[in-house]
C-alpha positions in Angstrom: 14.0 36.4 36.6 10.5 38.3 36.1 10.8 37.8 32.4 11.4 34.3 32.6 8.4 33.8 34.9 6.2 36.2 32.7 7.5 34.2 29.5 6.5 30.8 31.1 3.1 32.3 32.1 2.5 33.6 28.7 3.4 30.2 27.3 0.9 28.3 29.3 -1.8 30.8 28.6 -1.2 30.9 25.0 -1.2 27.0 24.7 -4.4 26.7 26.7 -6.0 29.0 24.2 -4.8 27.1 21.3 -5.9 24.0 22.7 -9.3 25.5 23.4 -9.5 26.8 19.7 -10.6 23.4 18.4 -8.7 21.4 15.9 -10.8 20.1 13.0 -10.3 17.2 10.7 -12.2 16.7 7.5 -11.7 13.5 5.6 -13.0 13.1 2.0 -14.3 9.8 3.3 -17.0 11.6 5.4 -17.8 12.9 8.7 -16.2 11.1 11.9 -17.6 7.9 12.3 -19.1 7.3 8.8 -18.7 4.5 6.3 -17.3 4.3 2.8 -17.2 1.5 0.4 -13.7 -0.2 -0.7 -13.7 -3.0 -3.4 -12.0 -6.2 -2.6 -9.7 -5.7 -5.5 -8.3 -2.4 -4.3 -4.4 -2.5 -4.6 -3.6 0.8 -3.2 -5.6 3.5 -1.6 -5.0 7.3 -1.0 -6.4 8.6 2.4 -6.8 12.4 2.2 -8.0 14.8 4.7 -7.5 18.3 5.9 -6.4 19.5 9.4 -7.1 23.2 10.5 -7.9 25.2 13.6 -4.6 25.0 15.5 -1.3 27.3 15.8 0.5 24.6 17.6 3.2 22.1 16.3 1.7 18.9 16.1 2.0 15.2 14.9 -0.6 13.8 12.7 -0.8 9.9 12.7 -2.9 7.8 10.7 -3.3 4.1 11.7 -5.0 1.8 9.2 -6.6 -1.4 10.6 -7.8 -4.3 8.5 -10.5 -6.5 10.6 -8.9 -5.0 13.8 -5.4 -5.6 13.1 -3.1 -2.6 12.3 -1.6 -3.1 8.9 -0.1 0.5 8.3 0.9 3.6 10.0 1.6 7.1 8.6 3.2 10.0 10.7 3.5 13.9 9.5 5.1 16.3 11.8 3.9 19.9 11.3 6.2 22.4 13.1 4.6 25.4 11.7 0.9 24.8 11.0 -0.6 26.6 7.9 -4.3 27.5 8.2 -5.2 24.2 6.4 -2.8 21.4 6.2 -3.4 18.6 3.7 -2.7 15.2 5.1 -2.1 12.4 2.4 -1.1 8.9 2.8 -0.8 6.3 0.1 -2.0 2.9 1.5 -0.5 -0.4 0.0 -3.3 -2.8 0.2 -2.4 -5.4 -2.3 -1.0 -7.9 0.3 -3.9 -7.7 2.7 -6.1 -10.3 0.9 -9.2 -7.9 1.2 -12.5 -9.9 1.1 -16.2 -8.8 0.8 -17.4 -8.3 4.6 -13.9 -7.1 5.7 -13.7 -3.8 7.6 -10.8 -1.2 7.0 -10.5 1.4 9.8 -8.9 4.7 9.3 -8.0 6.5 12.4 -6.2 9.9 12.3 -5.0 11.7 15.4 -3.7 15.2 16.0 -1.5 15.4 19.0 0.6 18.2 20.4 2.3 18.3 23.7 0.9 15.0 24.7 -2.7 15.9 24.2 -5.0 14.7 21.6 -6.2 17.9 19.7 -8.6 15.9 17.3 -9.3 12.5 16.4 -11.2 11.3 13.2 -12.2 7.7 12.5 -13.8 6.4 9.2 -14.8 2.9 8.3 -14.3 1.2 4.9 -16.6 -1.6 4.3 -15.2 -4.0 1.8 -17.4 -5.3 -1.1 -17.2 -7.5 -4.0 -14.9 -6.3 -6.7 -16.7 -4.6 -9.5 -16.3 -6.6 -12.7 -16.6 -5.0 -16.1 -17.1 -6.8 -19.1 -15.8 -5.8 -22.7 -17.4 -6.7 -25.9 
């Protein structure tokens, strides 16, 4: 009985330490809240980020919104977190009808035990397709 109680207390203490240690998300698109440019002719886009700073099992979920409407969702479960986890999501945008002035929102959340450990949002500003001319 003592061992069960001690084990439970130890789990609570360790989980609180892990939550306090600070999970980090670094996206190649920039810091949280930053903007990037996406051209209107983009067919597919590879979202890349690294997740670090946790020793707890977690679920990383990327939701992608086009003008506020969720168009894609990607989920990765990490049972034994490495020091740095590479999160990659291939996003098919060919059917979205991107137009200059549209906004693509990338929202990545890291959740463990029902608690959000980290949240990173980046905005893609859709611009005119780049046209190249050949001679």
